[in-house]
N, C-alpha and C positions, 0 to 999 in steps of 0.2 A: 496944035490943039492945046489949050490950057483950060483946066477945070479947077476952080478955086472953091474948096469947101469952107464954110464958116458957120458960126452960130452955136458952136459947142460951148460947154461950160459946166459949172457945178450945180446940181439940182438935187433936191430931196426926193426920195421915192414918193411916187404919186404925182409928181410934178410933170411939167411939159417943157419942151423946147422945139424950135423950129430951125432946122438946118437949111442952108442955102448952098447952091452950087452954081456959081456963075461960069458960063461957058464962053469960050472964045476960040475961033478957028474951026468951029463945028456948029451946025444947026440942030438944036435938040429937037426941033419939030420933025426932023426926018431921020432921027436916029434913036434907037432904043437906048435908054439910059438907066443906070441902076445906082442904088446906094448900097454900100458894103460896110462891114465893120470887122475890126479885129480886136478882140478883147485880150486881157493879159494871159499869156500862155496859150492862146487859142489861134486857130487858123482863121484866115479871113473868110468871111461868109457873106453871101448875098442877103440883104435885108428886104429890099423892095426894088421893083423895076417898073418901068413904063415903056411901052412899045411906041414906035413911031405913030401908030394908030390910036394911041391913048389907052391901051389895055394894060392894066396894072396887075402885078403879082407881088405876093408877100410871103416871107418866111412864116412858118407856123407860129413861131415864138413871138412875132409881133403883129400878126393879123388881128384886126380890131382895135389896135392901139396906135399904129403908125399909118400915116397916109402920105403917099408919094404924089406929087403934082408938079406941073411945070407952067411957066409963063413964056409962051413963045416970043412975045414982043420983047421980053427982057432977056430972052435966051438963058433962063435960069430954071433950075430944077429944085424942088423943095422936098423936105421931109419933115412932116409934122409928127412929133412924137409925144404921145399922151400917156398917162398912167405909167410913167417910167419906173422901172425896176432896177435893183442893184445890179442884176445880171446884164442890164443894157450898157453897162460901163464899157467903153471901147473907144478906139479911134475910128471915126466914121469917115468914109471916102465916097466920092461919087466918080463914076466912070461911064464912058460909053460902052455898051455891051460889046461891040466889035473889037474893043481894045483890051479887054480884061486879061487875056493871056500874055499880054506885053508887060512884063514886070516894070519896064521903064516908064509905063504910062501912068503909074499911080503917083498922085500928088502927096502932099504932107497930111491931108486929112484934117479933121477937127476933133478934138478930144471931148467926149461927153463922160462926165463922172456923175454917177447917181449914188447918193449917200443914203444910209438907212436911218 
């Protein structure tokens, strides 16, 4: 299984970014997928998830600003991030929900930096 997160960058507060997670070795349409982030000096936290059935869930801190979606044909999961805040600065990772306890399953992630 390989999950390649991309799309991070530097953006001003209030701006938007869209992250992509290209998957191989796993079918995202039949697996719950999640976006996670780890900010400076913080523990990794779940930001958003989408079940195999398409049900989405969000952390309270991003609800209404972030949207998780997927393109089954491209086997890719997305995270649309709007109204970004400085506190959204973090390395963002995607992972399949069944793998999150395996520390070796986490890729490099993509860095999002929000400036004030």
